[in-house]
DOGU-217524 format. One record per residue (C-alpha): residue number from 0; x, y, z. Coordinates in pm, 1 decimal, always signed. Layout:
BEGIN
<pt><num>NUM</num><x>X</x><y>Y</y><z>Z</z></pt>
...
This chain:
BEGIN
<pt><num>0</num><x>+9380.8</x><y>+10318.3</y><z>+12083.5</z></pt>
<pt><num>1</num><x>+9201.3</x><y>+10092.2</y><z>+11832.4</z></pt>
<pt><num>2</num><x>+9286.1</x><y>+9745.0</y><z>+11694.4</z></pt>
<pt><num>3</num><x>+9517.6</x><y>+9721.1</y><z>+11400.1</z></pt>
<pt><num>4</num><x>+9349.9</x><y>+9618.9</y><z>+11079.9</z></pt>
<pt><num>5</num><x>+9473.4</x><y>+9283.2</y><z>+10947.1</z></pt>
<pt><num>6</num><x>+9445.2</x><y>+9251.6</y><z>+10574.6</z></pt>
<pt><num>7</num><x>+9294.8</x><y>+8942.8</y><z>+10430.0</z></pt>
<pt><num>8</num><x>+9403.5</x><y>+8805.2</y><z>+10082.2</z></pt>
<pt><num>9</num><x>+9076.8</x><y>+8900.6</y><z>+9942.9</z></pt>
<pt><num>10</num><x>+9159.3</x><y>+9266.5</y><z>+9996.1</z></pt>
<pt><num>11</num><x>+9489.5</x><y>+9240.2</y><z>+9809.6</z></pt>
<pt><num>12</num><x>+9415.0</x><y>+9355.0</y><z>+9462.8</z></pt>
<pt><num>13</num><x>+9737.8</x><y>+9526.4</y><z>+9355.4</z></pt>
<pt><num>14</num><x>+10032.6</x><y>+9342.3</y><z>+9196.0</z></pt>
<pt><num>15</num><x>+10378.2</x><y>+9477.0</y><z>+9302.1</z></pt>
<pt><num>16</num><x>+10642.2</x><y>+9395.3</y><z>+9036.3</z></pt>
<pt><num>17</num><x>+11025.2</x><y>+9369.2</y><z>+9115.5</z></pt>
<pt><num>18</num><x>+11210.4</x><y>+9692.8</y><z>+9068.7</z></pt>
<pt><num>19</num><x>+11581.3</x><y>+9757.7</y><z>+9035.1</z></pt>
<pt><num>20</num><x>+11765.4</x><y>+9589.4</y><z>+9314.5</z></pt>
<pt><num>21</num><x>+11482.6</x><y>+9358.0</y><z>+9418.7</z></pt>
<pt><num>22</num><x>+11454.6</x><y>+8986.9</y><z>+9369.1</z></pt>
<pt><num>23</num><x>+11176.1</x><y>+8726.9</y><z>+9386.5</z></pt>
<pt><num>24</num><x>+11216.5</x><y>+8419.8</y><z>+9602.1</z></pt>
<pt><num>25</num><x>+11042.7</x><y>+8133.3</y><z>+9772.4</z></pt>
<pt><num>26</num><x>+11027.1</x><y>+8092.7</y><z>+10162.1</z></pt>
<pt><num>27</num><x>+11202.4</x><y>+7775.4</y><z>+10244.7</z></pt>
<pt><num>28</num><x>+11219.5</x><y>+7797.0</y><z>+10628.8</z></pt>
<pt><num>29</num><x>+11075.2</x><y>+8012.0</y><z>+10896.6</z></pt>
<pt><num>30</num><x>+11358.2</x><y>+8090.3</y><z>+11150.4</z></pt>
<pt><num>31</num><x>+11166.5</x><y>+8272.3</y><z>+11429.0</z></pt>
<pt><num>32</num><x>+11198.0</x><y>+8623.3</y><z>+11547.2</z></pt>
<pt><num>33</num><x>+11062.0</x><y>+8752.1</y><z>+11218.8</z></pt>
<pt><num>34</num><x>+11346.8</x><y>+8591.5</y><z>+11015.2</z></pt>
<pt><num>35</num><x>+11315.2</x><y>+8352.6</y><z>+10715.3</z></pt>
<pt><num>36</num><x>+11533.4</x><y>+8160.9</y><z>+10478.3</z></pt>
<pt><num>37</num><x>+11441.0</x><y>+8257.4</y><z>+10118.4</z></pt>
<pt><num>38</num><x>+11568.9</x><y>+8072.6</y><z>+9801.9</z></pt>
<pt><num>39</num><x>+11603.3</x><y>+8365.0</y><z>+9544.9</z></pt>
<pt><num>40</num><x>+11577.1</x><y>+8376.1</y><z>+9174.0</z></pt>
<pt><num>41</num><x>+11963.7</x><y>+8429.4</y><z>+9148.2</z></pt>
<pt><num>42</num><x>+12019.9</x><y>+8092.2</y><z>+9301.9</z></pt>
<pt><num>43</num><x>+12134.3</x><y>+8224.2</y><z>+9641.9</z></pt>
<pt><num>44</num><x>+11965.1</x><y>+8141.0</y><z>+9977.1</z></pt>
<pt><num>45</num><x>+11933.7</x><y>+8450.3</y><z>+10194.4</z></pt>
<pt><num>46</num><x>+11847.7</x><y>+8526.1</y><z>+10554.9</z></pt>
<pt><num>47</num><x>+11554.2</x><y>+8771.5</y><z>+10530.8</z></pt>
<pt><num>48</num><x>+11392.7</x><y>+8994.7</y><z>+10786.7</z></pt>
<pt><num>49</num><x>+11023.8</x><y>+9081.1</y><z>+10790.0</z></pt>
<pt><num>50</num><x>+10997.2</x><y>+9460.9</y><z>+10781.3</z></pt>
<pt><num>51</num><x>+10814.1</x><y>+9609.0</y><z>+11084.2</z></pt>
<pt><num>52</num><x>+10548.7</x><y>+9755.1</y><z>+10855.1</z></pt>
<pt><num>53</num><x>+10454.5</x><y>+9403.0</y><z>+10736.3</z></pt>
<pt><num>54</num><x>+10486.2</x><y>+9211.3</y><z>+11065.4</z></pt>
<pt><num>55</num><x>+10117.0</x><y>+9213.0</y><z>+11167.3</z></pt>
<pt><num>56</num><x>+9960.3</x><y>+9292.5</y><z>+10823.9</z></pt>
<pt><num>57</num><x>+10073.2</x><y>+9000.4</y><z>+10625.5</z></pt>
<pt><num>58</num><x>+10131.9</x><y>+8655.2</y><z>+10755.4</z></pt>
<pt><num>59</num><x>+10413.1</x><y>+8454.9</y><z>+10579.8</z></pt>
<pt><num>60</num><x>+10438.6</x><y>+8082.9</y><z>+10562.8</z></pt>
<pt><num>61</num><x>+10671.7</x><y>+7827.8</y><z>+10409.6</z></pt>
<pt><num>62</num><x>+10633.0</x><y>+7801.1</y><z>+10040.0</z></pt>
<pt><num>63</num><x>+10512.5</x><y>+8158.1</y><z>+9991.1</z></pt>
<pt><num>64</num><x>+10651.0</x><y>+8371.1</y><z>+9700.5</z></pt>
<pt><num>65</num><x>+10796.8</x><y>+8700.5</y><z>+9836.4</z></pt>
<pt><num>66</num><x>+10973.3</x><y>+9005.4</y><z>+9701.3</z></pt>
<pt><num>67</num><x>+11299.6</x><y>+9085.8</y><z>+9876.9</z></pt>
<pt><num>68</num><x>+11542.3</x><y>+9372.5</y><z>+9873.8</z></pt>
<pt><num>69</num><x>+11896.6</x><y>+9264.0</y><z>+9950.0</z></pt>
<pt><num>70</num><x>+12113.0</x><y>+9472.3</y><z>+10179.7</z></pt>
<pt><num>71</num><x>+12374.2</x><y>+9693.3</y><z>+10021.8</z></pt>
<pt><num>72</num><x>+12648.7</x><y>+9609.9</y><z>+10259.7</z></pt>
<pt><num>73</num><x>+12564.3</x><y>+9230.8</y><z>+10303.1</z></pt>
<pt><num>74</num><x>+12437.5</x><y>+9045.1</y><z>+10000.5</z></pt>
<pt><num>75</num><x>+12352.9</x><y>+8733.0</y><z>+10208.8</z></pt>
<pt><num>76</num><x>+12082.1</x><y>+8921.6</y><z>+10402.1</z></pt>
<pt><num>77</num><x>+11763.8</x><y>+9097.6</y><z>+10284.7</z></pt>
<pt><num>78</num><x>+11429.0</x><y>+9249.9</y><z>+10382.1</z></pt>
<pt><num>79</num><x>+11101.6</x><y>+9112.8</y><z>+10270.2</z></pt>
<pt><num>80</num><x>+10912.4</x><y>+9389.1</y><z>+10081.4</z></pt>
<pt><num>81</num><x>+10599.1</x><y>+9198.9</y><z>+9973.5</z></pt>
<pt><num>82</num><x>+10422.8</x><y>+8864.8</y><z>+9986.2</z></pt>
<pt><num>83</num><x>+10232.8</x><y>+8749.1</y><z>+9680.2</z></pt>
<pt><num>84</num><x>+9896.0</x><y>+8568.6</y><z>+9688.5</z></pt>
<pt><num>85</num><x>+9857.1</x><y>+8244.4</y><z>+9494.5</z></pt>
<pt><num>86</num><x>+9685.4</x><y>+8408.5</y><z>+9195.1</z></pt>
<pt><num>87</num><x>+9967.4</x><y>+8670.7</y><z>+9168.1</z></pt>
<pt><num>88</num><x>+10237.4</x><y>+8394.8</y><z>+9203.3</z></pt>
<pt><num>89</num><x>+10084.3</x><y>+8202.6</y><z>+8915.1</z></pt>
<pt><num>90</num><x>+10077.0</x><y>+8523.6</y><z>+8689.6</z></pt>
<pt><num>91</num><x>+10434.9</x><y>+8586.5</y><z>+8768.9</z></pt>
<pt><num>92</num><x>+10527.0</x><y>+8236.6</y><z>+8652.6</z></pt>
<pt><num>93</num><x>+10316.4</x><y>+8283.3</y><z>+8337.8</z></pt>
<pt><num>94</num><x>+10481.0</x><y>+8607.0</y><z>+8248.3</z></pt>
<pt><num>95</num><x>+10841.0</x><y>+8483.4</y><z>+8308.1</z></pt>
<pt><num>96</num><x>+10928.0</x><y>+8678.9</y><z>+8626.3</z></pt>
<pt><num>97</num><x>+10950.4</x><y>+8366.5</y><z>+8831.1</z></pt>
<pt><num>98</num><x>+11115.4</x><y>+8050.7</y><z>+8703.3</z></pt>
<pt><num>99</num><x>+10894.0</x><y>+7749.5</y><z>+8708.2</z></pt>
<pt><num>100</num><x>+11174.1</x><y>+7544.7</y><z>+8879.0</z></pt>
<pt><num>101</num><x>+11156.8</x><y>+7773.7</y><z>+9179.8</z></pt>
<pt><num>102</num><x>+10771.3</x><y>+7765.8</y><z>+9193.4</z></pt>
<pt><num>103</num><x>+10741.7</x><y>+7397.9</y><z>+9190.9</z></pt>
<pt><num>104</num><x>+11011.3</x><y>+7305.3</y><z>+9451.9</z></pt>
């Protein structure tokens, strides 16, 4: 069994945009155990879980911009779907997907 390949930010060329039912947010606190507090674009702070597919491939830090998918049965919790690199986060602000107030906090 080989090592898992860890992606670097230089390898991330694609830009994933929010779809129906997904929100952008900024990580405000790492809670441990693959959980984060995320301030979302709709004004709510949600407890988010890092999906198993992303756990070892993308490292998430405080201040990162992430794409989340709120749970259907509990709107206060969500799954982290994607983490944006700095260049993509700047592009999202320029195109109006992410409010400047959330980006500069």
